[in-house]
C-alpha positions as CSV (number, residue, x, y, z in Angstrom):
1,X,-37.7,-37.8,93.7
2,X,-34.1,-36.4,94.4
3,X,-34.1,-33.1,94.3
4,X,-31.1,-31.1,92.4
5,X,-28.8,-29.8,94.7
6,X,-26.5,-27.1,94.6
7,X,-23.5,-27.6,93.3
8,X,-20.0,-25.8,95.2
9,X,-18.0,-24.0,92.6
10,X,-14.9,-23.3,95.0
11,X,-13.8,-24.9,98.2
12,X,-14.9,-21.7,100.1
13,X,-18.5,-22.1,99.0
14,X,-18.5,-26.0,100.6
15,X,-20.9,-26.0,103.9
16,X,-19.4,-29.2,105.5
17,X,-16.2,-28.5,107.4
18,X,-15.0,-32.2,107.0
19,X,-15.0,-32.0,103.5
20,X,-14.2,-28.0,103.6
21,X,-10.8,-28.6,105.9
22,X,-9.6,-31.9,104.0
23,X,-9.7,-29.3,101.0
24,X,-7.9,-26.3,102.1
25,X,-5.2,-28.8,103.6
26,X,-4.6,-30.4,100.1
27,X,-4.7,-26.7,98.4
28,X,-1.5,-25.9,101.2
29,X,0.2,-29.2,99.5
30,X,3.5,-28.3,97.2
31,X,2.7,-31.5,95.4
32,X,-1.4,-30.3,94.9
33,X,-2.1,-28.9,91.5
34,X,-6.0,-29.0,91.6
35,X,-9.1,-30.0,92.5
36,X,-11.8,-31.1,91.0
37,X,-15.5,-32.6,92.3
38,X,-16.9,-35.5,90.0
39,X,-20.0,-37.4,90.5
40,X,-23.2,-36.7,92.3
41,X,-21.6,-33.3,94.0
42,X,-21.1,-32.1,90.9
43,X,-24.3,-32.7,88.8
44,X,-26.3,-32.1,91.8
45,X,-28.0,-34.9,92.0
46,X,-27.0,-36.7,95.3
47,X,-29.1,-36.7,98.7
48,X,-28.1,-34.2,101.2
49,X,-25.4,-37.2,102.8
50,X,-23.9,-38.4,99.5
51,X,-20.2,-38.6,99.5
52,X,-18.3,-36.6,98.0
53,X,-15.9,-37.6,95.2
54,X,-12.8,-35.7,94.0
55,X,-9.8,-35.6,91.6
56,X,-6.7,-34.1,93.7
57,X,-4.6,-33.4,90.9
58,X,-0.8,-33.6,92.4
59,X,2.5,-33.6,90.4
60,X,3.8,-37.0,88.8
61,X,7.1,-37.4,91.1
62,X,4.1,-37.7,93.9
63,X,1.8,-39.5,92.4
64,X,4.9,-42.5,91.6
65,X,5.5,-42.0,95.4
66,X,2.1,-43.1,96.0
67,X,1.5,-47.1,97.4
68,X,-1.4,-48.8,95.6
69,X,-3.3,-48.3,98.6
70,X,-2.7,-44.4,99.2
71,X,-4.0,-43.8,95.6
72,X,-7.8,-44.1,96.9
73,X,-8.6,-42.2,100.7
74,X,-11.9,-42.9,101.5
75,X,-13.2,-42.0,105.0
76,X,-16.2,-42.7,106.7
77,X,-19.0,-41.2,109.2
78,X,-19.2,-44.2,112.0
79,X,-21.2,-41.8,114.6
80,X,-24.2,-43.5,112.2
81,X,-25.1,-47.0,111.8
82,X,-24.1,-48.7,109.1
83,X,-21.7,-46.0,108.6
84,X,-21.5,-43.6,106.4
85,X,-18.7,-43.0,103.3
86,X,-18.3,-39.3,103.2
87,X,-14.9,-39.4,101.2
88,X,-13.9,-40.8,98.0
89,X,-11.1,-38.9,96.7
90,X,-8.6,-40.3,94.1
91,X,-5.0,-38.7,93.5
92,X,-3.8,-38.2,89.8
93,X,-1.3,-36.4,87.5
94,X,-0.6,-35.9,84.1
95,X,0.5,-39.4,83.4
96,X,-3.5,-40.8,84.3
97,X,-4.0,-37.9,82.3
98,X,-2.1,-38.7,79.4
99,X,-3.4,-42.4,79.0
100,X,-7.5,-41.4,79.3
101,X,-7.3,-39.2,76.8
102,X,-6.5,-42.4,74.4
103,X,-9.2,-44.4,76.2
104,X,-12.4,-45.1,73.7
105,X,-14.6,-45.6,77.5
106,X,-17.4,-43.2,77.9
107,X,-16.9,-43.3,81.9
108,X,-12.9,-41.9,81.2
109,X,-14.3,-38.9,79.9
110,X,-17.8,-38.3,81.7
111,X,-15.9,-37.5,84.8
112,X,-14.7,-34.5,82.9
113,X,-17.6,-33.6,81.2
114,X,-19.9,-33.5,84.4
115,X,-17.0,-32.4,86.4
116,X,-16.6,-28.9,88.5
117,X,-13.0,-27.6,88.8
118,X,-12.8,-26.0,92.5
119,X,-9.3,-25.3,93.0
120,X,-6.6,-24.6,89.9
121,X,-4.3,-22.0,90.6
122,X,-2.3,-22.5,87.5
123,X,-5.5,-23.3,84.7
124,X,-3.7,-26.8,83.9
125,X,-6.4,-29.0,86.0
126,X,-9.0,-27.0,83.8
127,X,-7.3,-27.0,80.8
128,X,-7.1,-31.3,81.0
129,X,-11.0,-31.3,82.0
130,X,-12.4,-29.8,79.2
131,X,-9.7,-31.7,76.5
132,X,-11.4,-35.4,78.2
133,X,-15.3,-34.1,78.5
134,X,-14.6,-33.1,74.4
135,X,-17.2,-35.2,72.7
136,X,-15.2,-36.6,69.6
137,X,-17.6,-34.9,66.9
138,X,-15.3,-36.5,64.3
139,X,-15.8,-40.2,65.3
140,X,-19.9,-39.6,65.7
141,X,-21.0,-41.8,62.6
142,X,-18.9,-44.1,64.1
143,X,-19.9,-44.3,67.4
144,X,-23.2,-44.2,65.8
145,X,-22.9,-46.8,63.8
146,X,-21.7,-49.5,66.7
147,X,-23.6,-48.5,69.4
148,X,-26.5,-48.8,66.9
149,X,-25.6,-52.4,65.6
150,X,-25.0,-53.4,69.2
151,X,-28.3,-52.8,70.2
152,X,-30.0,-54.4,67.6
153,X,-28.0,-57.5,67.6
154,X,-28.7,-58.0,71.3
155,X,-32.2,-58.1,70.3
156,X,-31.6,-60.6,67.2
157,X,-30.0,-62.9,69.6
158,X,-33.1,-62.5,72.4
159,X,-35.2,-63.5,69.7
160,X,-33.4,-66.3,68.6
161,X,-32.7,-67.6,72.4
162,X,-37.2,-67.0,72.8
163,X,-37.8,-69.3,69.6
164,X,-35.5,-71.8,71.2
165,X,-36.8,-70.8,74.4
166,X,-33.7,-70.0,76.4
167,X,-35.8,-67.7,78.6
168,X,-32.8,-66.7,80.5
169,X,-30.6,-66.0,77.7
170,X,-33.2,-64.6,75.8
171,X,-33.8,-61.7,79.0
172,X,-30.3,-61.5,79.3
173,X,-30.2,-59.9,75.4
174,X,-32.9,-57.6,76.1
175,X,-31.1,-55.9,78.4
176,X,-28.2,-56.1,76.7
177,X,-30.0,-54.0,73.7
178,X,-31.5,-51.7,76.2
179,X,-28.2,-51.0,77.9
180,X,-26.6,-50.3,74.4
181,X,-30.0,-48.2,73.3
182,X,-29.6,-46.2,76.8
183,X,-25.4,-45.2,74.8
184,X,-27.1,-45.2,71.5
185,X,-29.6,-42.0,72.9
186,X,-26.3,-40.0,74.5
187,X,-24.5,-40.9,71.6
188,X,-27.0,-39.0,69.4
189,X,-27.4,-36.2,71.3
190,X,-23.3,-35.8,70.6
191,X,-22.4,-36.7,74.5
192,X,-20.4,-39.3,76.5
193,X,-22.7,-42.1,78.0
194,X,-23.0,-41.0,81.8
195,X,-22.3,-43.9,84.9
196,X,-26.2,-44.9,84.9
197,X,-26.3,-44.5,88.4
198,X,-27.8,-41.4,87.3
199,X,-28.9,-42.0,83.6
200,X,-32.2,-40.1,84.0
201,X,-31.4,-37.2,85.3
202,X,-28.9,-36.8,83.0
203,X,-31.1,-37.9,80.3
204,X,-33.8,-35.7,81.0
205,X,-31.8,-32.5,82.2
206,X,-29.9,-32.7,78.0
207,X,-33.4,-32.5,77.2
208,X,-35.6,-36.2,76.6
209,X,-39.1,-35.8,75.8
210,X,-41.8,-36.9,77.2
211,X,-41.9,-39.4,74.4
212,X,-38.9,-40.9,74.5
213,X,-39.0,-41.2,78.3
214,X,-42.2,-43.0,77.9
215,X,-40.8,-45.9,75.5
216,X,-37.2,-46.1,77.7
217,X,-39.4,-46.6,81.0
218,X,-41.5,-48.9,79.3
219,X,-38.9,-51.4,77.8
220,X,-37.4,-50.9,81.4
221,X,-40.1,-51.8,83.8
222,X,-41.9,-54.8,81.1
223,X,-38.5,-55.6,79.5
224,X,-39.9,-58.1,76.8
225,X,-39.6,-58.2,72.7
226,X,-42.1,-56.0,72.4
227,X,-41.3,-53.4,74.6
228,X,-37.9,-53.6,73.6
229,X,-38.8,-53.6,69.5
230,X,-40.6,-50.2,70.9
231,X,-37.7,-48.6,71.9
232,X,-35.9,-49.7,69.1
233,X,-37.5,-48.1,66.3
234,X,-38.4,-45.0,68.3
235,X,-34.2,-44.7,68.4
236,X,-33.6,-45.9,65.2
237,X,-36.5,-43.0,63.8
238,X,-34.3,-40.6,65.6
239,X,-31.3,-41.6,63.7
240,X,-32.9,-41.4,60.3
241,X,-34.5,-37.8,61.6
242,X,-30.8,-36.6,61.8
243,X,-30.2,-37.5,58.2
244,X,-27.7,-40.9,58.8
245,X,-29.1,-43.5,56.5
246,X,-27.1,-46.2,57.9
247,X,-30.0,-47.9,59.7
248,X,-31.9,-48.8,56.1
249,X,-28.7,-50.9,55.3
250,X,-27.4,-52.2,58.8
251,X,-25.9,-55.0,56.8
252,X,-23.6,-52.5,54.8
253,X,-22.9,-50.7,58.2
254,X,-21.9,-53.7,59.9
255,X,-19.4,-54.7,56.6
256,X,-18.2,-51.3,57.2
257,X,-17.3,-51.8,60.8
258,X,-15.7,-55.5,60.9
259,X,-13.7,-54.4,57.2
260,X,-10.1,-53.5,57.9
261,X,-11.0,-50.3,57.4
262,X,-13.3,-50.0,60.0
263,X,-12.1,-52.6,62.5
264,X,-10.4,-50.1,64.4
265,X,-13.6,-48.0,65.4
266,X,-15.2,-51.4,65.8
267,X,-13.2,-52.1,68.4
268,X,-12.6,-48.4,69.8
269,X,-16.6,-47.9,70.0
270,X,-17.8,-51.2,70.8
271,X,-17.5,-50.8,74.6
272,X,-20.5,-50.8,76.8
């Protein structure tokens, strides 16, 4: 069991010299506008030897001057075998943020929901972080419908495959249904879905009940039609308890998402 580790709130709080020195060097550069931690170092879920993930906020001019291979900085500790990744930094700029702000992908937003700004002399990086982290409450119902429909349609394909004795195809669709269920749970909680690397840690921290956790665990450990059906029923009831009626009429919900008036939402929120 990985225990949650302390999350530094500033460069000075980082107790690894190589990391601290690297961040201090960045902070002195005229093109550096800020630094944000993300990943396991920002959530505290990582092990003691986890690498440090960071976004280095730079000017557009500096970002445009970089070669493609310079947009990712990786450094390894080669004193151990196998060598260990220590630094995973990426320079980003306003141009990057302006593209991501309109992205439908949860992964393009959750990094900011979990991110920790540790250097930000002008406050602009934190402003961008908050904008990117904001859950789109005005699109909540559309997100619920699409993720719910992805879950039950994948399960439907799994049942068809099972009856036709397409064992592998059925299992793939069961897995798709479970992944959609994970996305749906976070959507019910009005949250972007985190990277699945730490999904159970995020879910527990956000208040997933023991009952819900066990139902998910059963569907993951013993993935079959019955265990996934139980998971679907459980999440359906959660949605109904929130006051939404669309799970009782999935045909209308489906038609709403593919109608020309709803097609944009079908595309925007259907990504897993």
